[in-house]
N, C-alpha and C positions, 0 to 999 in steps of 0.2 A: 503494500499500500504506500501511502506517503513518506518521500524521503525528507521531505522539508515540513515543519511545523512552525505556525505561528503564533504565538501566545500575545494578546493583545489586552492592554487595561485601559483605564480613563486617558491617559495620555493621547491614544492613538485616535481618541476623538474631539480634542481640544480646540483645532480649527485654528481660528484669527479673531483678534479682536481690533478694534478702531484704535490706532495708536495714539491719534490726536485726541480723542476722547474717550479712554479707556475705563471712565468712570462714569455712570451717570447718578444723579439724585432723584429719588421719588419722593413726593410729599404726600401727607394723607389725605383723602378725599372723602366726601359725603355723597352717597346718593340715597335712591328711594328705599334702599335696602337697609339705611343706616350707615355709620360711620365705619367705614372699612378699615380705620387704625393702621394704612400700611405705609411705613415709612423705612427708607434705607438709601442705599448705594448700590448698582447693581453691575455687572461686567456689561459692557457694549460689544455683543456677539454679534460679528460681521459672518463666520462660517463655524460649523460644530456644533459643540455643547460645553455647558459650564464643568469646570472641576468643581472637588466639592467643598472648595472653599469658598466657592462663588453662589453655590445654591442658596443660603440662605437670601442673599439680596436678588437672584433671579427669581424665587419663588416670591417674594414682593412684586416684582415687576409683573409676574404672571397672574397672580392675585387682581393686580390693578386693572389687566386685560379682561380677566374674566367678570369683575367688577360692571367695567364700561363697555362689554363689547354690545353693542346695538343689536337688538334683536326685534323683528316684526311683532303685531299684537296678534296675529295667527300662531306664532311657534309661542309667544308668553300665554296661550291659552291653552298649551298642553299640561297634560296629566301623566305623569309617571307612576305606573305601578311600584306600590311599596310592600310586597307581601301581604301579610294578614291585615296589615295596619291600613288596608284601601290606596289609597294614591296620593301623591303630592303635585301643587302645583309647579310651573316653571320658575317662576321667581322664587319660590320658598326652596326648591330642590339647588338654586344658584347659590343662594344665603348659605344653605346647610354646607355646599362644596368649600365655598369661600371660609367659613369659620373652621372646616376641616384643614384645608389648606395652610390658614393661620396659623393652627395648632401645630401642623409639620412644620413650618419656618420655625417657631418658636423653641420647636424641639431640635431642629438642625442648629440652632443658636446656641445650644446649650451642650451639646455633644461632638466631640471629632469629626464622624462622620454620620451620613444617615442612617448608614448600614449599622453602625455603632448602637443607636438608639432602636432600631427594628432587632437586632438581636438582644438588646437589653428586655425589651416587648416578649420574646419568645423566651426567653431563660425565666421569666417573671409567670409565664403561663396567660399574659394575657393575648389572647390570640385573636381577640376581636379588634383590639388595636392594631396589632400585628397584621392582621389582613387588610385594616385600613389603609395603613403605610403601604403594603403592596400596591392597592387601588390607587391611590393619590400619587405614588409615583409614576405609575404608568400614565396616568391624567397629564401630570407635569411634564414628564418627555415627551409624551405626544405633541403636545402644544409648544414646545421648545422646537422639536423637527418641524412641525407645521410653521412656523414664523423666522426662522432661521434657514440659511442655504446650510447643506451637508459641508463636512470637512472635504475639501477639495482631495487631499489624500485618497481618498478612497476611488474616486474616481480614476486618478492616473494608474492607482494600483490596480483596478481590475482591467484597465486597457492594456496593463503590463503583463497579467497572469491568465486571462482569458485565451481560449482556444479558438478555432476557426467554428466550433460548434457552441461558440459563446458560454462553453464550460470553465470551470476554473481549472488549470493543469491539476491533471491527476496526481503529480508530483507532490503537492500542497494539500494541505490539511490546516486549517483555522479554528485556534479556541480562543474564546474571547470572555473575559469577565463583565463586558459592558453589555446593558440590557437594550441598548440602542439600538436604531434600524439602519445605520449609515449604509451598510452592506446594501440592503433592500431599495432604500431610496436611489442610491447611485447606480442600480443595475439596471433602473429603468429606462436609462439612455441607452442602453445596449440590446438587449432580448425582443422577443416577441410578446412576453409576458408583461403586463402592465399593474396588475392588481396585485397586491402584497403576497398573497395567498401562493397564487402560481409563482413568482418570484422566490420565496423560500422554497419550493420543489426545486426549480432549474437552480439555483444555488448548493441546494442539497444542505440546508440549513437543520439543524435539531437543537432543542432545548429540551430542558427538565420534565415539561408538562405535556409532550409529544407522547401518541400512543404508540406510535410503531417508529422504526429506526431500520435502514439498510446500507449497503455499502456504497451507497450515492451520498452520504452524508460528509461534506466536506466543511461545513462552518458549523462547531458546537459552542453554544452559549451557555456557559455553566452558571449563572444569574438568569436563565431564562430572557425573555422578552417584553420590554415596557409595552404591554399591550392587554388586551383581555380575550377570554376564549374564544368570545364571537369575532373576534377580531376586526378592528377598526383599519379599513385602508388608509395608510398615511399617503400613499402617492395621488390619491385624491382630494388632499387636501394642502394650500399652501399659505394660509394664514388662521388666525382664530375668526370663524363668523360663527353667525347663528347656527349654519348646518352641524361644523364641527362640536359645538358646543353643546347642540342638543344631543347628539351622539355621545358625548361624554358624560352627560349627566345623565341621560338613560342607563348607562353602565355602571355609574358610580351610586343609581339608586338601585339597581338590581342586586349589589352587594352589599347594601347598607345593613342590611339585618342578617344577613345569611354568615353562617359559622365556617363557611370553606371561600377562601381567596377566588374572586373570578379574574382575578391578573392573572397574567401570563409570566411575569416576573417568580423567580423560584430561588431563595438564596441558597446556593450550593451549600452551604454549611448546614442548611437544615434539609440535608440530602436523606436523612431517615424519612422524611415525607414525601419527597419528589423522586431520589436518582435513583430509579429504577434499574434493574441489573439487565435489562436490552439496553438502556441509555450506556451503561459502565462496558457493556461488550463492545457497543456499535464504537464506542470511544477507544478502546483495545483495539479493535481490529483497523481503526484509521491510523493510529501513530504508532503501531508495535514495530514498525520498520524504520522509523525516524532516525536520521542520521546527523541534522541539523535542523537546530532550532533559534529562531527569531524572535525575540521579546522586547515588545515597541509599546512604551507608555505604562509599563506595569512595575510594579514596587515589590511584589509579593509580600503582602501585608499578612500579620500574624494570624488575622481570622481565618486565611485562604490556605493557612499551610499544611493541613491535611490533606486537602484537596489537590494542591500544587504536588504533595510529596507522591502522591496516587499517579497524576498526570506523569511524573520524571521517571516515576517505577515501571510504567507502560514505556516508557522507551529507553531499555539497557542499551540499545548500539549508538548512542548519542556521541560525536566525533567533534562537533563544533557548537557554541552557542555565540548568538549576535545580540548583544543589548543596545538597543537604541533608543536613548532618552539621555535630556541635558543632563541627568544627574548619573549617566550610566555606571560611572565609577564606584559611587555608593552602593547601586543597587547591584552588583558583582558579588558583594561581601553576602549579601542575602541566599546567593545559592549553596554556601557550604550546609545548609539546613536541612537542602532535599535532595542532593547525592545519594544515592544509595552503593551499595558495596559493588555494585555492576558497572558503575559508572568510570572504568578505569579511564577510559580514553578522552575525556571532557574533564578537567580541573584545573583550578589556578595553576599548579604545578608546571604541567606541560604547556600552558598558555594557550590552550585551544577555546579560550572565552574573552571574544572581543567586543570593544564598545566603539559605538556612533553616538556621537554627542548631535549630529546635525540631526533636526526631526523635520526636517522640509519635506521630504516625500518618503512614505513608508521602502524601508530598506530591502533591497534585493541581493541576497546573497550570491557571490560568485558560483556556489552550487548549482543554481537555475539555469 
């Protein structure tokens, strides 16, 4: 199977910022739903997605956009089913979503990362709030990707690794910790498939909540996808308007009183719930022959160590590792805890770990 494995982290979707005005100020506003009480500074993203340190400010920005999204009277007269509790009107549903996103913003400000907050809820057994975080993160990242251009490096990378059948070179398998849909959005410009489900099949995307896997899987999403089980098609939306907001509110209300999350996000450290043997077997098959690992924008955080060790154990024949990140040298030392006794060909001692600090384009190793 694949000889070259890519392992992507948040830095792989960082994109670009407006260097002239990198930070914008958002003041609190009021509307018919009451005081939204949103204030803060947010990154002026021109491509890609926020880093974890930017998320609180970006949440404030997205909350403000939801609060003031213009909607017709026809849309505002909709009723969303609310389980055994009857239904709720459009304005009430929007107010509920704004309040919950504000709750998530406050939590993200008081924790190192959103993932830290999610894991705390999980460990404390607060599963309703844990499911709420998954749903809110899906909504948040769907909106970010609707209003921002994709990180342009995905387009360039696909242009480099797609074959004449518009499939990813079969020497490559991609593992990503990101729950974004940058690959799916970028691929729309290449293939005949325009809907995101068809694109996922064409790219061979697998995540933990899929029901089946096969040998065509080439992109494994280790934390799932920021979307919903019924799947909102991101390629249909280029802005936050009443159409997208209605779809998001419908998904939000569907999962409001449910014990099981309807989000496709599935934190890999919660693998007791989601990581099936079928997923693990498909991953094993895809990467067991890997000789080259390319790490892009990933820092090997402690939370993910068990899964990362499992990934390394499935690649006993590694000969070279390339780390692409502005802080690649610091990341290099994180590998020491991941090697197994099988990894005799790739260690610091024999200098087979290489660092690339230029993040302009995704690195294409000489083995390709």
